[in-house]
C-alpha positions, 0 to 999 in steps of 0.5 A: 499500500502507498500514500503516493507521497513519494512522486512529485505532483507535476509527474502525475497524469491522472485520467478517469477510466470508469465512472457511475453517476451517484444517485439518491436511493429510491424504490425504483431502480437505485436502492441498496441498504440499509447496511451494517457490519457488511462488505460490498464487493463490486466488479467494474471494467475500466477503459484505459489502463495505467501503472496505478489507480485511485478510487472515488467513494461517494457519501453524497446522498448519505445523511450520516457519516460513512465509515469504511473499516477496510478496503481492497482492490484486485484485478479480477480473474476470469470468473465474476468476482474472483480475484487474480494474484494482483491485489492491494489494500486501499488507504485514505490519507495514509490510513486503512480506515476513513470516515466520509462526511454526509454529503461528501466524496472521498478519494483514495490514495494512489494504489500501486497496481498495474492495470491493463486497458479494459481490465475488470477490477474487484473493489471491496469495501467493509462498512463497520457502522449502520448505513441507512442511506446508501449513495447508489447508481441504478444501473442494470449492468453492475456485478456486486454482492453483499457479504456479512462482516469484514470479507475484504480479505476474500479472494472469491465471492462466497456462494451465500453472498447476496447479489446487489440490485444496484451499484453503491458507493463507488463512483469513479476509478482513476488511472495514472499512465506514463503518458497523458491520456484523455477521457470521453465523458458521456452525459446520458439517460437510460440508453447510455446507461445501457438498459436492455444490454446483458447485465454484467457483460459490459455491452453498453454502447460506451463499453464497445466504444472504449474497446474500439478506441483501445484497439485503435491506440492513441491518446484518447482511451478512456470512455466514462458512462455518466448515464442515469436511467430516466434522467432529463436535461431540465428537470429532476426525476431519477437523478438530478437534472443533467444541467444540475449534475454536469459540473460534478459528473462531467466537468470534474472528470480528470483528463477530460478531453471530450463531452458527449451529450446524449439525453433525450427524455425531456421531450419523450416525457413531456409529450408522452400520453398520460394513459396505460402504463405510461401514466404510472411511470410518469408520476415519478417525473414532476416538472413542467413540460418543455419545448423544442427551444427549451431543449436546444437552449439546454444543449447550448448551455452545456456546450458553452460550459464544456468548452470553458473547460477546454473540452470538445463537445459532441451531441447525439441525435435522439433515436426513435421510439414509436411502439413504446408506451411513451410514444405520441405523434407530438413527441415524434415531431419535437424529436425530429426538430431537435435532431434537425437542429443538432445536425445542422446548427454547427453548435458542436464539434461532432455528431453521433447520429444515433437516429440514423443508425437505429431507425427502420428504413421502412418507418423512420419513427421506429427502431429496427427489429433486432436493435431494441430490447423488445420495448421499442425504446431501449437497445439490445446488445446488437443495437448498442454495438451498432451505435458504437460501431457507427461512431467516427473515432477521429472525433476524438483525435 
């Protein structure tokens, strides 16, 4: 273990290589806890590699201090949750125990463990005291388990471990490489967070894009998925509004080089029919309906804020969704208007035309069969792969 104090600060080239946007626990998709005297064992796949890493732990939605009694990171073996021979204890300001204040994150000391690009890491956190409010991420892609007591020394997941319903506490992994690397941070909703992809298999379009960038080489190797299912640009709902979380989730990214804006729910929710299954779902999303001009203004605001931090800005068009419970002709018209503006406004450094990739040639208002998960709204593994394969990698040069 190391506190990282032997290297001069100017020699450090840190870049975020994995991320998950922190959320408040709720009863929809992001609930874990309460917990006490338990170990959280989670697997994350990084994008770019490095010769050492550090881990960000979040108590940002916690109501009381969070005590971590022990923590360990290991490079995963081939089995889910099994460790290879490379593992390290994690310290915080030189100590193995740390208390994170309510509402705050904590960054670990640098951990001298070499990690290759696209490695899976096993991160174990032992929580000594009762935690009633666990900062979560409501992904359907996490692999994680709850184990009674201090299980940080275990090298494999015991058979009786309880699967976690969502990610918890871990919100970022950062890597230090010999040469500076850049990150692509993706601000998004459920289609970014990968609903519909195979859980635990890293088949979101951002995962496949990371694979393509690593295979190509170059200085841009890291892709950070900051999607939240149900998220909107202008209103809170599941997670804070994208405009509100932009500084925390995107602009604070170490090594930030590129930003992708891919949030399409504002218009979908505003024009969705208040009948059937959609009505009950929409009850979770307060806020006034928005217009096409509102969505355009939000994109321009995000682009300006990103460029002020020296990042290039790319926008994704909104993919079709006819056939889903959320579809309406008015929403379709608004979607087409926003997409036309994204394509022609010149407001962005690059375009990810996801609408063109997914739309059915026989009906441009629908996703082609085989590319959605069956709900005509979210992708399948094949659908997300198609999005990633369509991205022009030269955008990130």
